[in-house]
N, C-alpha and C positions, 0 to 999 in steps of 0.2 A: 399495497405494494409501493416500494420506493420509487421516486421519479426516474432514477437511473439505476435500475436493479442489476445491471451488468457490470458494476464497478466494485472492486475491492480496494481497500486502502491500507497502507502501512503508515502509521503515524508515530511521531515522537512528541510526547507531551513534556514540556519543560516546566520546572517549578517557577513560581511567580518572580523570585528574585533573579531569574535569568534575563528578565526583561528591563527595559528602560522605564523610568517612573511614569512617563506619559502613556506607554503601552500597558503598564500595570493598571492604571486607572480605567482603560478601556475594557481590559479583561475582567476586572473586578465588577464592572457594571453589568456584565452578562449573567443573568440568573442561572444557577446550576440546572434548573429545570427547563431551560430553553431547548427547543428542538434544533440544535445547531446543524445536525447531520441532514435533516430535511431541508433546512434553509440553504445549505451549501449546494445541494443537488437541484433545488428549484432555480437557483441563480445560474447553475451550469446549463440548464435547459433554456433559460432565457437568452443566454449568449449564443445559442444555436441559431436564433432568429434575429438577434440584435447585435450590432457591432459596438456595444458599450465598451469603452476603454477600461480594462480591469484596473490599470494603474491609477485611475482617477476616481474610483468609487471606494467608499468605506469597506474595508475588509472585515471579515468575521473570524471566529476561532471556535474550535471544539474545547469544551471545558470538562475537566475531570477532577473529582475530589477523591483523594485516596489517603487514608489514615489521617484525616483531619487537615490535609494540605490541598491547596488548589494547584492544578497543573493545567497547562494551555498548549494547544497545538494550533497555531494560527493557520488559517486557510492558505495564506501565501498565494493568492490567486494570480497576482501580476507575475510573480517569479515563475510559477508553474506554467502559465500560459506562454511566457517568453520561452522557457526551456523546451516546451512541447513543440512550439513553432520551429525553433532551431533544429531540434532533432528530426522533425519531419522534413524540413528543407534539405538536411544533410543526407536523407535517405534516398533522394532522387535528383536528377538534373534540375537545375533552376528553371529552365524553360518548360519543364513539365510541372514542377510544383506550383507554378503560378495559376494553372488550371484548376487546382484543388483549393487554393486559398485566395479568395478575391482580394484585390488591392486594399479595399476599405477595411476588411477584416484584419489584414496584416498591419495596416496603419494603426488601427485601434490597439492591437496587441503591443506594438512597438512604442507607443507613446510613453515617454519617460523610462524607456527600457534601460537607460544607462544607470538608473537608480535601483534597478532590481536584478541586473545581470549577475551580481556577485552575491546576492542573498540566497541563503540555503533554505529550500522549502522544508517544512515540517512534515509534509505529507507526500507519499509516493502512491500512484494509482496504477492499476492494471484493469483491463476489460476482459470479461469472460474467462479468465484464468488467473491462478495465483502462482507466481514463480516458485519453484521448489526451494530456492535459497531463502525465501521469506519464512518458510516453515522451520528452517534450521535455527532460527533465533529463539525458538520456544521448546518447552517441554510439556508433556500431557497435563501436568498440574496447573499450567498457565491458562487452560482452556475454560471458557464460559460459554454455555449455550443454552438455548431455551426458545421461548416464543413470546412475542410482543404484538403490538397493534399492527406492525408491518409484516408479521409472519415469523418463520423460524430465523434464528440468528446464531452466529458463532463469533466470538471475540477471543483473541489470544493476547494476554498482557503479561509483561515482565519488566524487570528493571533494566536500564540500559547497559549496566555493567554485566548482567547475565547475557544479554543479547550480544555484546561485543565478544565475550569469552566464547560463546557458541559460534559466532561467526568466524572467529579466528581458527577454531577447531575445524570448521567446515573447510575453510580455505586451505589449511594445512593438509587435510585429508585429500582434497582434490589435487592439490599440487603434487603430492607424493604418488598419487595413483596415475595422474594423466599429464603432469607437467604444466607449464604455462599455456594459456590459450583463452578462448572467449569465455568459458565457464568460469575459469579462475578470475578473469578480469571482472566479470560481473559481480562475483563475491567480494573481490577487493574493493570495487566501487561501493558496494553496500556497507562494508566496514568503514571506509573513508567517510561516508555520509553519517554514520552513527557517531563517529568521532568528532563531528562538528558541534555536538550538543552538550549541555550541562551534564555533569557526572551524576546528578541525582534524578535524571529524566526517567520517564516510563516509555516503553515501546509497546505499541498496539497494533495487531493485525485484525482488521474488521472484514469479514467476508462480505458485508453489505448484502445486497440482494442475491449474490451468488449462493448464499446459504439456502435460499428457496429452491434454486435450480439444482443444487447438489442433493438436497433432500428428495427432490423429484426423481433424479436419476438413480439414487440409491434405492428408493422404494420400487422403481421399475426392475431393478436387479434382484428384488426379493429381500432386501435388508430393511431394518426398522429405522429408516430416515437418518437424521444427522448423527444419532447415537452410534452409527456404524462408520463414521468418518474417522479414519486412523491416519490422516495425513501427516501429523507430527510423528507418530510411531513409525511410519513408513520411511520418512526421511532419516530418522534415527537408525533404523535397520540398515538403510543404504550406506550411511556414513560409517556405522560400525563395521560393515563389511569392508569398506575401502580402507579404513585404518588397520584392519586385521589382514588385509590382502586376500580377502575372500570375495572373489568376483561374483560368484553365484548369489551370495547373500546380499551383496550390494545391488546387483541387478534385480533381484526380487523385490526389494523395498522400493526402488526407483520406479520399476514397472507398475507396481500397485498404485503408487502416487500419481504417476503420469496418466495411466489409463483411467483413473477416477476422474481426473480433471479434463481429460480429453472429451469425455462424454458431456461434461458441462459446456465446454467450448463449442461442441458441435451443435448446441441449441441456438447459437448465434445465427446459423443458417436457416433455422426453422422458425425464427421469430419474424 
């Protein structure tokens, strides 16, 4: 099992020529066979018990070779830690937040924060659930699933141009059906994030350890494991219903998707 089995990741892999020469040398030195996913999660666990400043440690990257070219998704640990801290502090009063984040931990995260504040992370993560908007970036043919040494896995992968077109369609469908609001804003933010990267990039959704929990819940419901996961098809059904003005169709697809992942999220309370 993965060290952090409750994390799903949305990654953008940029081609090597999107990086500065010094960074290219670093990424070229990483063997394609390296277990970068495992390494990233092990470091994440270490940070739970150590206040090691992420901005001062050498960062890694996920490496992907596709059609003879190397693509890279840097971990962007410092930028992601800084963004997560800022988001957490905004979610509650400052006099309350300090009880959850010790001063030494905050100081470690904020070291050299001025150098990472404006950097765009190549990786977005969610725990125990995958946001529906992430599935809207893909089609069924983009799905890769199977089993490896860590158990069952599911990966969705497409070109960034496809992902952006689908994201724009999703945004338009939601705006036409519901107008502006929190859901529309989340989709707009996702599109803005995608627009930050090289036009030849690849976009990947990795279920991570959630694939194992999803397979468990599907089998408990009498299905044949991950092969019964129709999350992409469900979001497509919902969006098709929205664009056609068919509320029943839109609701059916969305409810299928949300109910499936609600059962996975419920396992957080059982672990």
